[in-house]
Backbone of each chain as ProteinMPNN parsed JSONL, in Angstrom:
{"seq_chain_A": "XXXXXXXXXXXXXXXXXXXXXXXXXXXXXXXXXXXXXXXXXXXXXXXXXXXXXXXXXXXXXXXXXXXXXXXXXXXXXXXXXXXXXXXXXXXXXXXXXXXXXXXXXXXXX", "coords_chain_A": {"N_chain_A": [[-120.608, 34.36, 12.549], [-119.121, 37.085, 14.081], [-116.611, 39.14, 13.106], [-113.677, 41.053, 12.632], [-112.126, 41.976, 9.715], [-109.095, 42.463, 7.986], [-107.599, 42.11, 5.888], [-107.419, 40.275, 2.741], [-110.044, 37.771, 2.88], [-109.854, 34.498, 4.094], [-111.371, 31.32, 2.85], [-112.448, 30.038, 4.92], [-112.946, 32.165, 6.852], [-114.917, 33.746, 5.53], [-116.872, 31.744, 5.343], [-117.301, 31.406, 7.884], [-118.371, 33.957, 8.642], [-120.627, 34.122, 7.174], [-122.101, 32.173, 8.061], [-124.156, 33.078, 9.869], [-126.316, 34.03, 8.612], [-127.533, 32.451, 6.471], [-125.676, 32.532, 4.288], [-125.645, 35.316, 3.783], [-123.736, 38.216, 4.452], [-123.525, 40.52, 6.974], [-122.174, 43.544, 6.636], [-119.86, 45.97, 8.119], [-117.982, 48.836, 7.162], [-115.002, 50.53, 7.285], [-114.228, 53.349, 5.898], [-112.073, 54.846, 6.029], [-109.856, 53.25, 7.337], [-110.148, 51.203, 5.777], [-110.92, 48.689, 6.503], [-113.293, 46.106, 7.505], [-116.038, 45.148, 9.422], [-117.393, 41.78, 9.489], [-120.394, 39.609, 9.423], [-122.353, 38.389, 11.974], [-125.629, 39.269, 13.518], [-126.756, 41.914, 13.655], [-126.012, 45.121, 12.528], [-125.189, 46.941, 14.416], [-123.631, 45.668, 16.185], [-121.3, 45.009, 14.786], [-120.499, 47.57, 14.275], [-119.882, 48.617, 16.839], [-117.919, 46.95, 17.438], [-115.666, 47.66, 15.737], [-115.485, 50.339, 16.55], [-114.5, 49.982, 19.139], [-112.132, 48.959, 18.272], [-110.831, 51.126, 17.294], [-111.827, 52.572, 15.324], [-113.603, 55.555, 13.882], [-116.594, 56.808, 13.995], [-117.732, 58.34, 11.774], [-116.649, 57.408, 9.737], [-117.728, 54.936, 9.303], [-119.892, 52.707, 7.732], [-122.733, 50.863, 6.871], [-123.947, 47.698, 5.477], [-124.585, 44.849, 3.186], [-123.288, 41.779, 1.923], [-123.775, 39.425, -0.192], [-123.074, 36.199, -0.292], [-123.929, 34.174, -2.419], [-125.249, 35.434, -4.481], [-123.311, 37.415, -5.008], [-123.883, 39.945, -4.714], [-123.992, 43.483, -3.579], [-125.212, 45.467, -0.95], [-126.427, 48.612, 0.43], [-127.739, 49.057, 2.893], [-128.714, 50.011, 6.052], [-129.439, 50.237, 9.516], [-127.355, 51.735, 10.933], [-126.805, 53.759, 9.231], [-128.274, 55.881, 9.108], [-127.74, 59.033, 9.667], [-127.815, 62.228, 10.152], [-125.824, 64.003, 10.882], [-123.671, 63.265, 9.336], [-124.524, 63.911, 6.916], [-126.42, 62.025, 5.795], [-129.475, 61.155, 5.528], [-131.013, 58.865, 5.438], [-131.511, 55.194, 5.689], [-130.132, 54.032, 3.711], [-126.938, 54.163, 2.147], [-126.281, 57.127, 0.729], [-124.403, 58.585, -0.744], [-122.662, 58.431, -3.694], [-119.897, 58.328, -3.733], [-119.126, 57.206, -1.384], [-120.367, 54.767, -1.65], [-118.946, 53.633, -3.851], [-116.493, 53.434, -2.491], [-117.236, 51.575, -0.528], [-117.981, 49.436, -2.028], [-115.388, 48.674, -3.128], [-113.722, 48.134, -0.892], [-115.288, 45.871, 0.039], [-114.997, 44.245, -2.058], [-112.171, 43.876, -2.226], [-111.92, 42.366, 0.146], [-113.823, 40.264, 0.805], [-114.561, 39.438, -1.692]], "CA_chain_A": [[-119.594, 34.691, 13.511], [-118.795, 38.424, 13.774], [-115.264, 39.284, 12.991], [-112.994, 42.233, 11.883], [-111.305, 41.436, 8.638], [-108.14, 43.628, 7.601], [-106.978, 41.825, 4.551], [-108.316, 39.227, 1.944], [-110.449, 36.777, 3.751], [-109.822, 33.222, 3.786], [-112.636, 30.802, 2.643], [-112.968, 29.664, 6.249], [-113.38, 33.326, 7.371], [-115.935, 33.916, 4.72], [-118.005, 30.786, 5.804], [-117.731, 31.735, 9.415], [-119.12, 35.207, 8.859], [-121.805, 33.851, 6.361], [-123.098, 31.122, 8.811], [-125.215, 33.585, 10.78], [-127.66, 34.487, 7.708], [-127.48, 31.567, 5.268], [-124.823, 33.272, 3.076], [-125.601, 36.65, 3.67], [-122.806, 38.706, 5.3], [-123.65, 41.743, 7.331], [-120.762, 44.154, 6.839], [-119.669, 47.504, 8.367], [-117.025, 49.264, 6.348], [-114.333, 51.599, 7.689], [-113.776, 53.746, 4.659], [-110.649, 55.488, 6.453], [-108.935, 52.287, 7.606], [-110.061, 50.134, 4.667], [-111.394, 47.344, 7.052], [-114.613, 45.727, 7.801], [-116.396, 43.948, 10.172], [-118.353, 40.874, 8.795], [-121.063, 38.759, 10.104], [-123.585, 38.871, 13.087], [-127.319, 39.667, 13.032], [-126.921, 43.222, 13.717], [-125.076, 46.022, 12.191], [-124.652, 47.826, 15.55], [-122.682, 44.865, 16.881], [-120.012, 45.191, 14.039], [-119.937, 48.935, 14.392], [-119.304, 48.609, 18.302], [-116.52, 46.08, 17.5], [-114.877, 48.388, 15.17], [-115.381, 51.513, 17.361], [-113.615, 49.471, 20.116], [-110.825, 48.564, 17.595], [-110.075, 52.401, 16.913], [-112.551, 53.239, 14.229], [-114.212, 56.711, 14.116], [-118.144, 56.806, 13.667], [-118.143, 59.034, 10.762], [-116.096, 56.601, 8.627], [-118.382, 53.587, 9.391], [-121.056, 52.443, 6.966], [-123.247, 49.486, 6.867], [-124.596, 47.207, 4.289], [-124.54, 43.486, 3.055], [-122.757, 41.117, 0.868], [-124.588, 38.133, -0.508], [-122.162, 35.273, -1.102], [-124.572, 33.63, -3.473], [-125.579, 36.097, -5.674], [-122.455, 38.446, -5.174], [-124.501, 41.347, -4.808], [-123.739, 44.264, -2.401], [-126.357, 46.495, -0.679], [-125.949, 49.687, 1.269], [-128.837, 49.268, 3.741], [-128.387, 49.557, 7.573], [-129.829, 51.138, 10.657], [-126.662, 52.671, 11.481], [-126.518, 54.668, 8.181], [-129.0, 57.179, 9.219], [-126.984, 59.898, 10.347], [-127.849, 63.645, 9.713], [-124.577, 64.633, 11.233], [-122.842, 62.925, 8.325], [-125.411, 64.173, 5.677], [-127.024, 60.812, 5.255], [-130.57, 61.214, 6.155], [-131.607, 57.466, 4.98], [-130.904, 54.034, 6.041], [-129.467, 53.683, 2.568], [-125.882, 55.059, 1.92], [-126.761, 58.032, -0.242], [-123.386, 59.165, -1.412], [-121.995, 57.655, -4.702], [-118.483, 58.259, -3.471], [-119.045, 56.258, -0.237], [-120.798, 53.544, -2.193], [-117.986, 53.2, -4.481], [-115.38, 52.847, -1.449], [-117.691, 50.415, -0.033], [-117.62, 48.136, -3.139], [-113.883, 48.506, -3.305], [-113.363, 47.348, 0.264], [-115.952, 44.697, 0.11], [-114.248, 43.323, -3.146], [-110.78, 43.409, -1.822], [-111.802, 41.724, 1.462], [-114.548, 39.351, 0.741], [-114.842, 38.752, -2.955]], "C_chain_A": [[-119.228, 36.318, 13.096], [-117.22, 38.533, 14.012], [-114.706, 40.735, 12.276], [-111.937, 41.635, 10.854], [-110.412, 42.742, 8.012], [-107.516, 43.406, 6.345], [-107.838, 40.669, 4.151], [-108.589, 38.167, 2.922], [-110.28, 35.459, 3.107], [-111.274, 32.562, 3.392], [-113.157, 30.446, 4.009], [-113.632, 30.99, 7.018], [-114.583, 33.755, 6.781], [-117.004, 33.22, 5.276], [-118.278, 31.107, 7.072], [-118.729, 32.771, 9.511], [-120.51, 35.08, 8.092], [-122.636, 33.108, 6.989], [-124.19, 31.905, 9.621], [-126.374, 34.018, 10.084], [-127.526, 33.819, 6.431], [-126.934, 32.138, 4.225], [-124.793, 34.503, 2.934], [-124.863, 37.324, 4.666], [-123.256, 40.273, 5.676], [-122.271, 42.62, 7.318], [-121.019, 45.681, 7.275], [-118.336, 47.739, 7.982], [-116.378, 50.652, 7.323], [-113.779, 52.153, 6.435], [-112.373, 54.594, 4.818], [-109.628, 54.45, 6.588], [-108.949, 51.133, 6.618], [-110.406, 48.815, 5.407], [-112.69, 47.106, 7.364], [-114.758, 44.906, 8.892], [-117.454, 43.068, 9.528], [-119.044, 39.727, 9.777], [-121.839, 39.339, 11.227], [-124.907, 39.196, 12.33], [-127.636, 41.055, 12.901], [-125.888, 44.249, 13.449], [-124.241, 46.645, 13.413], [-123.549, 47.043, 16.408], [-121.252, 45.037, 16.132], [-119.596, 46.478, 14.252], [-119.449, 48.907, 15.737], [-118.017, 47.933, 18.223], [-115.574, 47.083, 16.581], [-114.71, 49.767, 15.759], [-114.177, 51.192, 18.531], [-112.084, 49.175, 19.694], [-110.193, 49.974, 17.311], [-110.747, 53.245, 15.893], [-113.192, 54.484, 14.758], [-115.711, 56.5, 13.329], [-118.332, 57.346, 12.323], [-117.558, 58.382, 9.456], [-116.611, 55.175, 8.499], [-119.851, 53.61, 8.748], [-121.558, 51.173, 6.837], [-124.082, 48.927, 5.652], [-124.604, 45.637, 4.242], [-123.707, 43.068, 1.753], [-123.345, 39.722, 0.822], [-123.559, 37.171, -1.266], [-122.595, 34.353, -2.191], [-124.636, 34.266, -4.63], [-124.316, 37.243, -6.167], [-122.714, 39.918, -5.192], [-124.134, 42.103, -3.508], [-125.0, 45.18, -2.287], [-125.748, 47.35, 0.315], [-126.928, 50.121, 2.438], [-128.595, 48.968, 5.042], [-128.967, 50.56, 8.384], [-128.991, 52.078, 10.808], [-126.192, 53.714, 10.291], [-127.137, 56.158, 8.21], [-128.429, 57.965, 10.184], [-126.962, 61.231, 9.53], [-126.668, 64.429, 9.868], [-123.528, 64.443, 10.006], [-123.624, 63.186, 6.96], [-125.9, 63.069, 4.962], [-128.495, 60.7, 5.946], [-131.404, 60.061, 5.695], [-130.783, 56.406, 5.615], [-129.984, 53.526, 4.771], [-128.263, 54.649, 2.606], [-126.2, 55.826, 0.553], [-125.544, 58.495, -1.292], [-122.792, 58.091, -2.323], [-120.489, 57.374, -4.163], [-118.36, 57.178, -2.464], [-119.433, 54.915, -0.76], [-119.706, 52.841, -2.791], [-116.698, 52.812, -3.639], [-115.939, 51.749, -0.852], [-117.391, 49.338, -0.781], [-116.117, 47.766, -3.152], [-113.534, 47.634, -1.989], [-114.047, 46.084, 0.234], [-115.273, 43.576, -0.926], [-112.846, 42.977, -2.893], [-110.627, 42.384, -0.601], [-112.464, 40.282, 1.336], [-114.773, 38.57, -0.611], [-114.186, 37.281, -3.42]], "O_chain_A": [[-119.088, 36.675, 11.926], [-116.678, 38.054, 15.008], [-115.377, 41.358, 11.453], [-111.021, 40.895, 11.214], [-110.926, 43.796, 7.637], [-106.954, 44.315, 5.734], [-108.711, 40.151, 4.847], [-107.733, 37.685, 3.663], [-110.478, 35.24, 1.912], [-112.286, 33.231, 3.602], [-114.366, 30.582, 4.195], [-114.665, 30.892, 7.68], [-115.41, 34.191, 7.581], [-117.997, 33.821, 5.684], [-119.45, 31.112, 7.448], [-119.735, 32.679, 10.215], [-121.429, 35.854, 8.356], [-123.834, 33.169, 6.713], [-125.145, 31.241, 10.023], [-127.376, 34.365, 10.709], [-127.414, 34.463, 5.388], [-127.608, 32.296, 3.208], [-124.052, 35.0, 2.086], [-125.231, 37.12, 5.823], [-123.33, 41.135, 4.8], [-121.346, 42.272, 8.051], [-121.964, 46.405, 6.963], [-117.475, 46.956, 8.382], [-117.048, 51.513, 7.893], [-112.892, 51.514, 5.869], [-111.699, 54.938, 3.847], [-108.546, 54.637, 6.03], [-108.069, 50.275, 6.553], [-110.116, 47.789, 4.791], [-113.333, 48.144, 7.522], [-113.912, 44.115, 9.309], [-118.416, 43.643, 9.02], [-118.453, 39.102, 10.657], [-121.969, 40.549, 11.413], [-125.184, 39.331, 11.138], [-128.572, 41.453, 12.208], [-124.882, 44.238, 14.158], [-123.023, 46.819, 13.446], [-122.747, 47.602, 17.157], [-120.21, 45.182, 16.772], [-118.392, 46.666, 14.427], [-118.275, 49.279, 15.759], [-117.072, 48.326, 18.908], [-114.446, 47.131, 17.071], [-113.696, 50.368, 15.406], [-113.21, 51.914, 18.774], [-111.107, 49.145, 20.442], [-108.983, 49.975, 17.085], [-110.381, 54.385, 15.605], [-113.361, 54.572, 15.974], [-115.809, 56.067, 12.181], [-119.179, 56.755, 11.653], [-117.897, 58.728, 8.324], [-116.083, 54.341, 7.763], [-120.772, 54.332, 9.128], [-120.721, 50.284, 6.674], [-124.791, 49.653, 4.956], [-124.633, 45.097, 5.348], [-123.495, 43.797, 0.784], [-123.347, 38.988, 1.811], [-123.249, 37.254, -2.454], [-121.742, 33.774, -2.863], [-124.183, 33.818, -5.684], [-124.271, 37.8, -7.264], [-121.979, 40.83, -5.571], [-123.978, 41.478, -2.459], [-125.676, 45.567, -3.241], [-124.764, 47.014, 0.973], [-126.96, 51.268, 2.884], [-128.279, 47.817, 5.34], [-129.001, 51.72, 7.975], [-129.406, 53.236, 10.859], [-125.219, 54.44, 10.494], [-126.762, 57.188, 7.65], [-128.538, 57.718, 11.385], [-126.303, 61.39, 8.503], [-126.439, 65.401, 9.148], [-122.689, 65.3, 9.728], [-123.244, 62.595, 5.949], [-125.873, 63.025, 3.732], [-128.542, 60.073, 7.004], [-132.6, 60.315, 5.552], [-129.631, 56.582, 6.014], [-129.16, 52.629, 4.949], [-128.426, 55.799, 3.015], [-126.348, 55.245, -0.522], [-125.761, 58.724, -2.482], [-122.452, 56.999, -1.868], [-120.005, 56.243, -4.203], [-117.545, 56.274, -2.654], [-118.834, 53.934, -0.318], [-119.421, 51.69, -2.461], [-115.927, 51.952, -4.065], [-115.152, 50.838, -0.594], [-116.687, 48.408, -0.388], [-115.746, 46.593, -3.186], [-113.089, 46.493, -2.118], [-113.323, 45.105, 0.421], [-115.075, 42.386, -0.68], [-112.365, 41.916, -3.288], [-109.612, 41.736, -0.344], [-111.851, 39.268, 1.669], [-115.086, 37.381, -0.681], [-114.487, 36.786, -4.506]]}, "seq_chain_B": "XXXXXXXXXXXXXXXXXXXXXXXXXXXXXXXXXXXXXXXXXXXXXXXXXXXXXXXXXXXXXXXXXXXXXXXXXXXXXXXXXXXXXXXXXXXXXXXXXXXXXXX", "coords_chain_B": {"N_chain_B": [[-141.514, 30.44, -13.771], [-140.944, 33.173, -13.677], [-143.261, 34.178, -12.585], [-142.913, 33.262, -9.887], [-140.561, 34.364, -9.0], [-141.344, 37.197, -8.997], [-143.232, 36.972, -7.121], [-141.623, 36.669, -4.769], [-140.129, 38.966, -4.871], [-142.109, 40.453, -4.383], [-142.578, 39.93, -1.764], [-140.208, 40.485, -0.644], [-140.125, 43.239, -0.802], [-142.261, 44.155, 0.535], [-141.255, 43.335, 3.275], [-139.125, 45.065, 3.606], [-140.6, 47.456, 3.524], [-142.133, 47.112, 5.938], [-140.112, 46.852, 7.775], [-138.901, 49.297, 7.719], [-140.923, 51.034, 8.365], [-141.459, 50.294, 10.977], [-138.948, 50.934, 12.149], [-139.174, 53.566, 12.203], [-140.875, 54.083, 13.993], [-142.972, 52.149, 15.489], [-145.533, 52.195, 16.803], [-146.975, 54.361, 15.675], [-147.244, 53.364, 13.112], [-148.611, 51.005, 13.242], [-151.093, 50.076, 12.264], [-150.649, 49.812, 9.708], [-148.464, 48.185, 9.459], [-149.392, 45.897, 10.452], [-151.257, 45.251, 8.399], [-149.556, 44.879, 6.246], [-148.231, 42.956, 7.191], [-150.002, 40.711, 7.071], [-150.527, 40.61, 4.514], [-148.277, 39.905, 3.534], [-147.979, 37.284, 4.395], [-149.755, 35.947, 3.251], [-148.933, 36.122, 0.806], [-146.677, 34.334, 0.986], [-147.892, 32.006, 1.739], [-149.227, 31.574, -0.751], [-147.184, 30.751, -2.318], [-146.101, 28.399, -4.47], [-144.757, 25.468, -3.53], [-143.908, 23.479, -5.064], [-143.009, 24.536, -7.232], [-140.921, 26.093, -6.746], [-137.687, 27.186, -7.566], [-134.783, 25.328, -7.579], [-132.426, 26.545, -6.82], [-133.313, 28.369, -5.05], [-134.527, 27.232, -3.147], [-133.338, 26.475, -0.472], [-132.873, 28.886, 0.822], [-135.676, 29.851, 1.142], [-136.696, 27.896, 2.826], [-135.128, 28.352, 5.149], [-136.112, 30.85, 5.525], [-138.918, 30.672, 6.091], [-139.517, 29.767, 8.978], [-138.492, 32.034, 10.205], [-139.921, 34.213, 9.32], [-142.354, 33.521, 10.556], [-141.77, 33.621, 13.015], [-141.465, 36.457, 13.14], [-143.826, 37.459, 12.307], [-145.513, 36.578, 14.065], [-144.49, 38.053, 16.548], [-144.722, 40.592, 15.694], [-147.371, 41.394, 15.826], [-148.047, 42.837, 17.935], [-146.606, 45.538, 19.798], [-143.028, 44.904, 19.212], [-140.72, 43.511, 21.482], [-138.026, 44.424, 21.325], [-138.184, 46.855, 19.357], [-136.382, 47.906, 17.313], [-134.593, 45.781, 16.777], [-136.318, 44.059, 15.825], [-137.291, 45.387, 13.588], [-135.041, 45.403, 12.286], [-134.45, 42.66, 11.254], [-136.656, 42.282, 9.807], [-135.829, 43.963, 7.63], [-133.229, 43.032, 6.999], [-133.811, 40.296, 5.982], [-135.551, 41.198, 3.894], [-133.716, 42.227, 2.308], [-131.987, 39.822, 1.92], [-133.84, 38.05, 0.363], [-134.196, 39.661, -1.897], [-131.687, 39.649, -3.0], [-131.272, 37.059, -3.349], [-133.419, 36.305, -5.279], [-132.405, 37.212, -7.535], [-131.008, 35.126, -8.481], [-132.788, 33.7, -9.849], [-133.881, 32.703, -12.918]], "CA_chain_B": [[-140.497, 30.871, -13.027], [-141.177, 34.51, -13.667], [-144.384, 34.683, -11.564], [-142.271, 32.903, -8.606], [-139.541, 35.698, -8.743], [-142.085, 38.341, -8.645], [-143.747, 36.963, -5.843], [-140.438, 36.606, -3.943], [-139.613, 40.283, -4.85], [-143.179, 41.248, -3.566], [-142.374, 39.621, -0.345], [-139.116, 41.211, -0.047], [-140.314, 44.69, -0.725], [-143.15, 44.272, 1.82], [-140.423, 43.255, 4.35], [-138.316, 46.224, 3.693], [-141.413, 48.464, 4.065], [-142.521, 46.881, 7.193], [-138.866, 47.066, 8.74], [-138.585, 50.887, 7.641], [-141.952, 51.765, 9.251], [-141.129, 49.67, 12.338], [-137.821, 51.492, 12.736], [-139.614, 54.916, 12.08], [-141.915, 54.119, 15.255], [-143.832, 50.986, 15.368], [-146.822, 52.437, 17.325], [-147.429, 55.247, 14.974], [-147.536, 52.772, 11.944], [-148.888, 49.561, 13.523], [-152.154, 49.594, 11.521], [-150.18, 49.587, 8.217], [-147.509, 47.076, 9.59], [-150.21, 44.623, 10.614], [-151.932, 45.085, 7.13], [-148.745, 44.407, 5.498], [-147.615, 41.57, 7.489], [-150.811, 39.934, 6.843], [-150.514, 40.371, 3.0], [-146.934, 39.024, 3.416], [-148.133, 35.995, 5.001], [-150.73, 35.478, 2.23], [-148.011, 35.902, -0.46], [-145.876, 33.141, 1.37], [-148.748, 30.9, 1.63], [-149.542, 31.201, -1.986], [-146.084, 30.29, -3.272], [-146.272, 26.9, -4.77], [-143.374, 24.982, -3.209], [-143.402, 22.598, -6.1], [-142.447, 25.333, -8.336], [-139.914, 26.843, -6.147], [-136.328, 26.842, -8.258], [-133.869, 24.543, -6.689], [-131.571, 27.483, -6.336], [-133.792, 29.344, -4.004], [-135.316, 26.439, -2.193], [-132.76, 26.447, 0.928], [-133.197, 30.176, 1.363], [-137.057, 29.598, 1.368], [-136.759, 26.933, 3.919], [-134.571, 29.058, 6.239], [-136.889, 32.299, 5.828], [-140.214, 30.585, 6.643], [-139.606, 29.98, 10.346], [-137.927, 33.261, 10.516], [-141.189, 34.855, 9.247], [-143.233, 32.956, 11.456], [-141.485, 34.448, 14.448], [-141.544, 37.987, 12.843], [-145.207, 37.773, 12.248], [-146.094, 36.722, 15.724], [-143.969, 39.084, 17.473], [-145.146, 41.986, 14.952], [-148.897, 41.59, 16.101], [-148.068, 43.92, 19.021], [-145.241, 46.166, 19.637], [-142.23, 44.037, 19.634], [-139.909, 43.897, 22.847], [-137.176, 45.305, 20.819], [-138.662, 47.175, 17.912], [-135.264, 48.132, 16.346], [-134.071, 44.492, 16.283], [-137.484, 43.47, 14.894], [-137.325, 46.045, 12.235], [-133.761, 45.186, 11.262], [-134.641, 41.515, 10.969], [-137.525, 42.529, 8.519], [-135.056, 44.626, 6.58], [-132.176, 42.091, 6.494], [-134.556, 39.414, 5.082], [-135.947, 41.707, 2.671], [-132.65, 42.205, 1.464], [-131.564, 38.517, 1.551], [-134.631, 37.666, -0.513], [-133.95, 40.462, -3.03], [-130.477, 39.154, -3.572], [-131.414, 35.362, -3.819], [-134.373, 36.405, -6.31], [-131.676, 37.589, -8.714], [-130.498, 33.854, -8.977], [-133.791, 32.971, -10.429], [-133.891, 32.859, -14.227]], "C_chain_B": [[-140.539, 32.546, -12.872], [-142.08, 34.889, -12.648], [-143.724, 34.293, -10.2], [-141.252, 33.995, -8.174], [-140.265, 36.697, -8.392], [-142.758, 38.338, -7.402], [-142.75, 37.037, -4.649], [-140.177, 38.17, -3.809], [-140.897, 41.025, -4.117], [-142.982, 41.257, -2.105], [-141.271, 40.466, 0.135], [-139.411, 42.796, -0.028], [-141.369, 44.846, 0.337], [-142.341, 44.133, 3.17], [-139.668, 44.5, 4.59], [-139.284, 47.235, 4.044], [-141.738, 48.333, 5.481], [-141.293, 47.178, 8.095], [-138.71, 48.57, 8.925], [-139.635, 51.459, 8.505], [-141.813, 51.413, 10.705], [-139.94, 50.654, 13.086], [-138.104, 53.055, 12.824], [-140.386, 55.161, 13.359], [-143.138, 53.157, 14.912], [-145.344, 51.413, 15.754], [-147.688, 53.149, 16.257], [-147.922, 54.534, 13.558], [-147.945, 51.425, 12.176], [-149.968, 49.145, 12.563], [-151.577, 49.307, 10.151], [-149.396, 48.347, 8.32], [-148.256, 45.837, 9.704], [-150.814, 44.25, 9.283], [-150.942, 44.249, 6.226], [-148.06, 43.006, 5.723], [-148.707, 40.361, 7.17], [-150.958, 39.595, 5.256], [-149.316, 39.629, 2.779], [-147.237, 37.624, 3.65], [-148.838, 35.392, 3.894], [-149.868, 35.16, 0.997], [-147.144, 34.696, -0.071], [-146.64, 32.088, 1.079], [-149.275, 30.535, 0.23], [-148.425, 30.751, -3.071], [-146.349, 28.733, -3.276], [-144.961, 26.286, -4.726], [-142.971, 23.991, -4.212], [-142.82, 23.056, -7.141], [-141.203, 26.007, -7.914], [-138.492, 26.342, -6.968], [-135.606, 26.097, -7.089], [-132.804, 25.545, -5.934], [-131.94, 28.318, -5.099], [-134.502, 28.608, -2.819], [-134.606, 26.439, -0.7], [-133.071, 27.873, 1.422], [-134.604, 30.118, 1.768], [-137.253, 28.903, 2.649], [-136.141, 27.741, 5.355], [-135.45, 30.304, 6.711], [-138.309, 31.743, 6.518], [-140.406, 30.52, 8.119], [-139.289, 31.271, 10.989], [-139.268, 34.269, 10.561], [-142.171, 34.669, 10.116], [-143.313, 33.775, 12.59], [-141.775, 36.001, 14.231], [-143.017, 38.261, 12.876], [-145.884, 37.76, 13.517], [-145.737, 37.654, 16.603], [-144.553, 40.422, 16.906], [-146.592, 42.069, 15.234], [-149.165, 42.682, 17.142], [-146.782, 44.494, 19.057], [-144.021, 45.229, 20.144], [-141.302, 44.295, 21.022], [-138.852, 44.769, 22.302], [-137.556, 45.691, 19.39], [-137.488, 47.367, 17.047], [-134.686, 46.729, 15.879], [-135.088, 43.948, 15.595], [-137.261, 44.022, 13.583], [-136.168, 45.577, 11.516], [-133.786, 43.603, 10.65], [-135.594, 41.419, 9.532], [-136.71, 42.943, 7.325], [-134.09, 43.682, 6.171], [-132.94, 40.975, 5.669], [-135.039, 39.836, 3.851], [-134.741, 41.73, 1.8], [-132.099, 40.929, 1.004], [-132.473, 38.065, 0.32], [-134.542, 38.415, -1.821], [-132.725, 39.758, -3.677], [-130.635, 37.695, -4.142], [-132.587, 35.4, -5.021], [-133.592, 36.588, -7.638], [-131.179, 36.281, -9.368], [-131.481, 33.092, -9.938], [-133.878, 33.37, -11.872], [-135.316, 32.772, -14.733]], "O_chain_B": [[-140.106, 33.05, -11.835], [-141.806, 35.806, -11.874], [-144.007, 35.065, -9.284], [-141.215, 34.414, -7.017], [-139.893, 37.25, -7.357], [-142.91, 39.33, -6.688], [-143.156, 37.486, -3.577], [-140.019, 38.63, -2.679], [-140.747, 42.01, -3.395], [-143.14, 42.221, -1.356], [-141.358, 41.097, 1.189], [-138.86, 43.498, 0.82], [-141.236, 45.833, 1.059], [-142.732, 44.782, 4.141], [-139.587, 44.953, 5.732], [-138.897, 48.008, 4.92], [-141.65, 49.312, 6.221], [-141.502, 47.757, 9.162], [-138.447, 49.078, 10.015], [-139.325, 52.31, 9.338], [-142.058, 52.256, 11.569], [-139.979, 51.037, 14.255], [-137.331, 53.767, 13.465], [-140.544, 56.307, 13.779], [-144.077, 53.442, 14.169], [-146.282, 51.003, 15.07], [-148.811, 52.763, 15.935], [-148.857, 55.026, 12.926], [-147.644, 50.61, 11.304], [-149.901, 48.033, 12.039], [-152.169, 48.462, 9.481], [-149.53, 47.474, 7.462], [-147.867, 44.81, 9.149], [-150.907, 43.057, 8.992], [-151.268, 43.238, 5.605], [-147.553, 42.222, 4.92], [-148.322, 39.199, 7.033], [-151.411, 38.534, 4.826], [-149.283, 38.763, 1.905], [-146.624, 36.797, 2.976], [-148.492, 34.253, 3.582], [-150.025, 34.161, 0.295], [-146.889, 33.976, -1.036], [-146.255, 31.241, 0.273], [-149.708, 29.407, -0.005], [-148.611, 30.476, -4.257], [-146.711, 28.033, -2.33], [-144.123, 26.45, -5.613], [-141.792, 23.641, -4.266], [-142.198, 22.357, -7.941], [-140.465, 26.476, -8.781], [-138.24, 25.137, -6.98], [-135.838, 26.269, -5.892], [-132.42, 25.409, -4.773], [-131.141, 28.833, -4.317], [-134.946, 29.146, -1.804], [-135.376, 26.402, 0.26], [-133.571, 27.948, 2.545], [-134.748, 30.386, 2.96], [-137.995, 29.396, 3.499], [-136.707, 27.672, 6.446], [-135.539, 30.713, 7.869], [-138.774, 32.385, 7.46], [-141.359, 31.135, 8.599], [-139.711, 31.59, 12.101], [-139.605, 34.94, 11.537], [-142.868, 35.622, 10.461], [-144.258, 34.394, 13.078], [-142.282, 36.68, 15.125], [-143.419, 39.268, 13.459], [-146.621, 38.632, 13.977], [-146.55, 38.101, 17.413], [-144.841, 41.31, 17.708], [-147.08, 43.08, 14.729], [-150.22, 43.308, 17.237], [-145.871, 43.999, 18.393], [-143.99, 44.831, 21.308], [-141.305, 45.427, 21.505], [-138.751, 45.888, 22.806], [-137.301, 44.99, 18.411], [-137.633, 46.929, 15.906], [-134.344, 46.564, 14.708], [-134.747, 43.265, 14.629], [-137.067, 43.324, 12.588], [-136.21, 45.356, 10.305], [-133.157, 43.368, 9.618], [-135.372, 40.748, 8.525], [-136.832, 42.42, 6.217], [-134.043, 43.445, 4.964], [-132.516, 40.835, 4.521], [-135.024, 39.121, 2.849], [-134.777, 41.281, 0.655], [-131.738, 40.828, -0.169], [-131.891, 37.716, -0.707], [-134.815, 37.791, -2.846], [-132.805, 39.329, -4.828], [-130.179, 37.301, -5.215], [-132.613, 34.394, -5.731], [-134.05, 36.179, -8.705], [-130.946, 36.236, -10.576], [-131.166, 32.134, -10.644], [-133.962, 34.59, -12.017], [-135.552, 32.892, -15.935]]}, "name": "protein", "num_of_chains": 2, "seq": "XXXXXXXXXXXXXXXXXXXXXXXXXXXXXXXXXXXXXXXXXXXXXXXXXXXXXXXXXXXXXXXXXXXXXXXXXXXXXXXXXXXXXXXXXXXXXXXXXXXXXXXXXXXXXXXXXXXXXXXXXXXXXXXXXXXXXXXXXXXXXXXXXXXXXXXXXXXXXXXXXXXXXXXXXXXXXXXXXXXXXXXXXXXXXXXXXXXXXXXXXXXXXXXXXXXX"}
């Protein structure tokens, strides 16, 4: 289930978001508003949900959180943005990765 | 256990490669995609299910039908190439994460 999470998630919210991909949660982080979309099978859906909620594209970055291994990845089709100096599907900026980690850990950990 | 883990990582790496190639343009990379799909299928078939660690077994059970569908759809240009590519990369990531649970 795809949902926007703005504060620390409940176990039910995490379970709901993890149900789409056997415990793996696709996340799109808004590093400005410090919120995220969690769940679904495609990052573009989470991105669209956040944009409709008032987020700006330049602050949105996609990746994943595995609830079983507790690992975070920064890989998403939506990350490939030359206009934001990211010519890769991986988030290249260490600063953005750090912010990504902080938001995931605050909301989903 | 180490061999199984390496096999799973090989599958994951292939999926990420296939997904990235497809996202860059399925038609221009089709030959390579088909080769790596076939190789990945071989890797999966060679996994000895009797030695799959308990911690990884549910992930594998969920993955096998997903890969069957990915394999079949990938034999020609998928109807939605970006969605197909994303599925490959997503499962590449899932398998990589879950492999870390295998000691």
